[in-house]
Every structure is written in structure tokens, then in C-alpha cells.
N, C-alpha and C positions, 0 to 999 in steps of 0.2 A: 825611415819616415813613416809616420802614422797616416795611412790613407784617409782616415776619417777627420783629420784636423782641418782647420781653416787654411786654405791654400789657393793659389791662383788657378782659375778654371782652365783646364787643359784645352778645351775646344774654343774658348774665347777669353783670352787673358785680360780683357777689360773688366771682367767680373771675378767674383770669388766662387769657390765651391766648398761645401761643408758636408761631411759624411758622404762624400762621393757624388754629390749633386750640386748643380749650379744654384746660386742663391743671390738674391737682391737684398741688400741690407737696408732696413728701414727702422727708424727709432725716434725716441724722444724720452726725456726723463727730467725730473724736477731738480736734479743736482748733477754736477759733473763728477764729483767724488762720491759716486753712488755707493761704494762699499761702506761709507760712514752713515748711511741712512737708517734710522731706527725701524721704519716700517718697510724694509727692503723687499721682503717676500711679497707683500701685498702690491708694491709698486711694480715689480717684475711681472706679476700675474696680470696686472692691468695692461701693461705693455703687450704681453702675449695675447691677451684677449682680443686685440684689434689687429693682430698680425705683425706686431713689432718683433724684431729679432736682433737689435743692435743698440748697444749702450756705450757711453764714454766713461772712462774711469781715470781721472787724474789722481795721482797719489798725493792728494792735498789734505791738509789737516787744519785749515785756517778758520773754519766756521764754528759757531757755538755748538757744543756737544761733540765735536770731533776729538779724537785721541791721536797723539803723536806716536811714531813707531818706537821711540826710545823710552826707557824707564826713568821716571823721576825719582831722585834720591836726595832727601834733605834739601828740597827747594831748587835743585838743579838736575839736569838730565845727565845720565851716564850713558855715553854712546857705545859702551861695551856690553850693555844690557838692553834686552828688548822689552817693550811694553806689550805683553801678551794680548791685551785687550784689542789693540790695533790690528795685530796680525790675525787674530781670531775672526775679526770682522772681514778682513780681506779674504781669508780662506773660505768663509761662509759665502761671501759674495761670488767667488769663483765657482763654488759647488752649485749654488742656486741658479746661476746663469747657465752653466753646463747642462743641468737637468732640464732646462727649458729651451735648449738649443739657441740661446742668445749669444751673439758674438760680442766680445768685450774688446774695445780699443783702449789700451792702457797708455797713459802719458806718464812716463817714468819720473820726470822732473816737473813739478807744478810751479812754473816760472814765478807766479805772483806770490808764492809762499816765501820767496827769497829777497823781497824788496819791501821797503817802507815798514808799515806797522807790523806786518806779519813776520818779517825778518827780526824784528825786535823781540819776538817771543819764540822764534824757531830754535829747536834744539841744536842745529848745526852752528848757530851763532855762538862764538866763543864765550860770550858773557853769560850764556844760558846753560852751559854744560861744565862738568868738572873734569872733562877728558883732555882738553887742550886749551891753550891760551891763544889770544890773537897773534902774538909773536910766533908761537910754535906753528900755528896752522896757516898763517898768512891771510886769514880771513878778517874782514872788517866787523866791528861791533855795531856800526850804524850805516844804513844805506837809505837815504831819504828820497832818492830819485825813482822815476818810473823805470820799469824794466827795459824800455827801448834805449835808455841811456847806458845800459850794460855796465853799471858801476859796482856790481858785486863780483869780485874775482873768484867767487865760488865756482863760476862757470869757466874758469881758465885753469883749473887745477891739473888738467890732463898732461901727460908727459910731453906732448908735442907743443904745448903752450907754456904755462908757468911752472909745471911740474911741482905742484904743492903736495908733497908726498903724504903728509899727515892728513890733510883734508881729503885727498884722493883715497886713502886707505878706508876712511869711514864712509865715503860715498860708495866705494866698491862693496863694502860690507852691507850697506843698505840694498844695493842692487842684487847682490847674491841672495839676500833674505827674500826679496820679492820673487826672484826666479825660483827659489826653493818651493814656492807655492805654485806659481803660474805655469812652470814647465810641466806640471802634472796634468795640465788641461789643454785640450786641442781647440778651444774656442777663443783664443787670445791673439790679438794683433798688438804690435808694440810701436808706439810713437815716443820719440826721445823726450820731447819738450812740448810746452804749450806756448805758441806765439813768441818764439825766441828770436832774438837779434844778435846773439853772441857769435863767437867764432865757430865756423863749421867744424873745426877740429874737435870741439866738445861732443857734438852729436855723433860724429864719425867714430870717436872712441867708444861711446856707449853702444852704438849699433854693432860695432865689431865685437865688443865684449859679449853682448847678449847672444849674438850668433855663435860665438865660440863656446859659450856655456851650454847652449842648446845642443850643439854638436857633440859635446862631451857625454850627454845623456841620450844621444840618438834621436833628438828631436829636431824639427825644422821650424824656424820662426820667420814671420814676415815683419819687416821693419820699415819705418818712415821717420821723417822729421817734419815739424810744423813751424813754418816761418811766420814772422809778424806781418810782413808787407802784404797789403791788399792786392797789389798789382802782381799778377802771376808771372809777368815778364821781368820782374826785378831780379837783379843779380843774386839775391838771397836764395831764391827758389832753385837756381841752377845746381846748388849743392845736392839737392835731392833729385831733380830731373836728370842731371848728367851723370849720376852714379848708381845705376841699377845693380851693380855688384854689391852695393852696400844697402840700398833702399829699394826693396822689392815692390813697394807701392808708394803712391804719393797722396798726401792729404792736402786738399786745396780749399779747406774751409774758409780761409780768409777771403776768397772770391765771393763768399756769401754776404759780404758787406755791400756788394754792388746790386743793382736792380735792373729789371727790364732787359732790353736787348743787350746792354753792356754785360750784364751778368751771364747771359747765354753765350755771347760771342767770345768772351775771355776764356771761358771753360772750353769751348769748342776749339779754339786756337791751340790750347795746350793739348787737348785730346788728339788733335791731328798731328802734332809735332812729337809727342812722347815716343821715345824709342829706346829700348824695345817697348812694345805695348805693355802697359801695366794697369792695375786698377787705380782709379782716381776716387778717393774717399772724401766724403763731406760729413765729418763727425760733429760739426757745428753749423747749423743754419740759423742765422740771426734774423730778427724781425719780430717786433711786438710793439703794440701801441703804448706799452708801459716802459719801453726801453729807449735806447738812443741810436740804434743801428737799423732803422727802417721800421715800417709799420707792420701790423699783423698781416695785412694783405701782401706786403713784400715777402714776409717769411713764408707764407703759404705758396706763393708763386715760385719762390726760389726752390722749395722742396720739389715741386713738380717739374721745373725746368731741369733740375739735376737728374731726375729719373728719365725724362724724355731726351735728355742730352747724352744718354748712354753711359752715365757715371755709375760707379759701383755701389755707392751708399748715399743715404740721405737721412740725417738725424737732426731733429729740432733741438736748438740750443736751450739751455735752462733759462727760466725766467730770472730777471725781467728782460734779458736781452733776446729771448726767444720764446717759443710757444711751450717748451718743455713737454709735458704730457697732459696738457689741458684738453678741454673738449674739442677745440679746433684741431689740435694735433692728433688726437685719437681718431676723429672723423676722417681726416685726410690720410693717415696711415692705413686705416681700414679700407678706404676707397682705393688707394694705390695698390693694396694687396689684392682687392677684388679684381682689379684690371689686370695686373701683371701675372696673377696666377692663371688667368685664362690664356695668356699669350705665350708664344715661344719667344720670350723677350731676348734671350741670349743669342738669337740668330738675327736680331734686328739692329738697325743703325739709325742715328738721327738723319732725317731726310727733309729738312725744310726746303730743299730745292724742288720738292714736289708740290709746293704751295704757291698759288697765285692769288691776286686780289686779297692779299692779307694785310691787315692793319698792323702797325708796329706793336709788338708784344701781343698780337691778337691770337696766334695759334702756333703750336709746335707739333712736329710729327716724328715718330720713330717707327720704322717699318722694315719689313723684308719685302721689297716691291714685288708684286704679283702674288704674294702669299698672304700677308696680313699687314695691317696698318693700325696705328693708334694715334689719336690726336688729343692734345690738351688745349682747352680754351680758357684762358684766365678770366675772361669776362663775357662769355657768351656771344662773341662777335663771329659772324660767318666768314668762311674762307673757301677757296676752290682747291681741290685735291686732284692731282693727275693720277688716274687709274689706268694709264696707257699700258702698263706692264702686265695687267691682269686681263683675263678673258672671262666671258660669261657674266655671271652676276655674283655679288657678294652681299653679305648681311652687315649692316651697321647697327651696332647696339650702343645706346646712349647711357652714360653713367652720370647721374646727378651726384657730384662729388660731395657737396655740402650735406646731403642726406644719406650718403653711402647706399644708394639704391639704383638698380637698373631701371631706366625710365623710358622704355619703348625701343623699337627697332624699325629699320626700313631697309628695303632692297635697293641696291645700287647697280646700275648697268656699267660694266667695266669697259676698257678699251678707249676711254675718253676722260675728259676732265669733268668732275662732278662738284656741285655746290653743297657744302655742309653747313647747316645752320643749327646751332644748339637749340634745344627746346625752351631755354630760358636764359636769364642773365646769371652772372656769377660763374663759379668754377664748374666746368663740364669736361668730360672726356668721351671719346667714341672709339669703339673697337670694331674694326672692319675685317671680316674673315669669310672663309667659305662656309 
């Protein structure tokens, strides 16, 4: 095992460690298939400049300017030949992120590339390649339905399901090629799918395959699956939650469709139940006035609730469904890093039980009671904090999140409940320590 690779933090398995140190993953980017981005280096530098260290990488090829992994020959793809341009992009992406200590969460199968209009041009579609026919592969030429209908049996090829040997051979070839690049890097997490609704046998097969391939070269990998259902208590999610031997972390991004107290409570319920304790990642945080899954304010609040909820990562989803790496995202990532870098975050726990006279969605706290406390205020509303575990006096330093600046401090007398009133409206945080 490479001690410097991304792995579960030994002292607190709710978080990650990288290069031997605990790390909170914060990010945002303009695309999800970031390896295809023309100005990739500039975009990664922008993320780095505000303290971001986490990106998503769907192995998707559906956008204008993207290239597919297979070589086109006389108007059709040859699945026995690689398109070097695609893999060069992927390799460069891995190198550039590793140089910047940016953690990459790869989604091996980009679900939406295998349905409707994108399936019509996908090289795996039998009508688009000269390698196999529909009859030979068992794959359809037309899939007009949404992925939640699961009507592309591409995702049933594994031996425990339909055992479509020809399709599986070329799927395996693709995964082997991906791993021939990614296993050389220690900054990679592996998610099997994006918002999948298919049989859990599919994800299980690929997670086990990836872990076995890693073991062959002396590497250790961290794996998960991402289910479609927004409700984390849905049966789908149990395939991940109940199988730590296969999935060493859980991605709960779909919870980020919810808002306010419901968003907080659902994540906290899963956090309390998860056994053994594992990192809970949020590689997609929805919310933008330009999209359909909540407002910009929703997206920014979700980001902070995930951090204060003791979750391992928080990344803004691409536009128009999220903030991407726009000015809002950059400001909030920078402010989050300003706060958490001062704290011993990895010894703290969510502690809303310490709050009284709190309005709904008015404040959230993460703390190591008696040692330090941090509070997030979505809209500058006051609350009372129990400092009964602490003695003497502590300093409260206020962070104006929207301006990424520290904005004054006050002395608090401990051993009692104190009133905390943010200096203004909007997003605020306060750090209380000796």
C-alpha cells in the first residue's frame, strides 16, 4: 500500500487522508467530464487558487468537442483499437491533478451516455461499430427511454446477470485501459456509475474487478456506487451502505436535491447509522437559479451544511444544475478553507444539540465541546450556544463568508449559554477557540 495515496483517515474514518495527513475535500468545476476540457490546466489552477482540492471525472464523451475512447475507422468505431487523443487527455488530466494535490473521483460508467440521443452515437452501440452486431452482443441499437427505466441491457452484461460475453469483453477492455492510467496515481477515488438504477450486480462486479486489478499491482483503491434515488433510506442505497467489504466509502450526492432541515437531517441519519464508519462524499451539490434543482442559495447552503455535518467532501455540481466554479463557488470554497484550516476539524462532530433559541435552518454547529466550536449561519440569524463544557474565556472570530474575510472578534465567557449574533445578514460563520 502506498502510504501517500488517498485513503480513509486512520484517526477518524469519517474523513480522508492524503500524503499522510487528514484532508477535507472541497471543489467545484465547470464540467463533470473534466479530462475533456480544453483549458484544463487553467481551470485546475483557478480551483487551487481558492483552496479547492476535489474534482469529479465522469468518463463521458457526450459533449461537443469531446472524443470517444475508440478509434473511428471508415465511419464506424473499431473497439479493438484505441483513440489515442482521448486517452492522452485522460492521462494529462491525472498528471495535472496529481501535481496540484487535487483528488479525483472517477465515475467509470457515465450513465447518460448509454441512453437516448447519446446512445445513438455511442461506440458501444452495435450500429456504430464494426466489432460486433446487435445479435452477437445482445445490445440494442435504440434506447429511447430515460436511464431510470433501465432499458439498456448494456448494464446487465455481467456473469451474475445476463452474461453477455462479447459486450462484457469490450467493457472489460475499457476498464482495463482506464486502470492502466489511473492505478499509477494515488489521488483517485472510484465510483462505478452516475445516478444508476440498474441491478446492484453490475456495480458489484466492477468494484470487485477494480479492487482485484489494483491488488495485482500492489495498489489499494477506494470504491463506491452512486444511486439515483434522492431518499437515502431507499432500498437502492443499501447495496452500498450494507457492503463495506466492497464499497469503502459512500457517495450521498443525491441528498443534495433536498433543502433546509430536511437536507441536514437525512444526511445526519445516515451518518449516525453507517457501520463501519466510512467517509460520506458529496461530489455533486445541486442548486442554481439557472437550473431545476434548487436555487443558488440552496446550493450554497447545502455546501456548508455538508461541511458542518461532518461529511468528507463538498463539491459544487456543474452549471446549470450547480454553481460549478463561478464566483459564488470560488468565494464559498475559499471561505470554507479559511475556516477549516484554522480548526482541528477532524476531532469535531456535528453538535446542534448545543443550540437553543434557534430558528429553523438558522444555525449549525460542529464542535469538540470544551475545546473549539464553529457555527454556520445561513442568513445571519442569532442563536444561543451552550459553552457549559468550557472554562474561562474563549475568542469568537467572525467570518464574512460572502467576502472571504475575517470581520472582527469578541470574548465569550464560558461555563454558560451565550448569545451569538452575526454582524450582518447573509452567510456567516464563527470560530470559537482558546
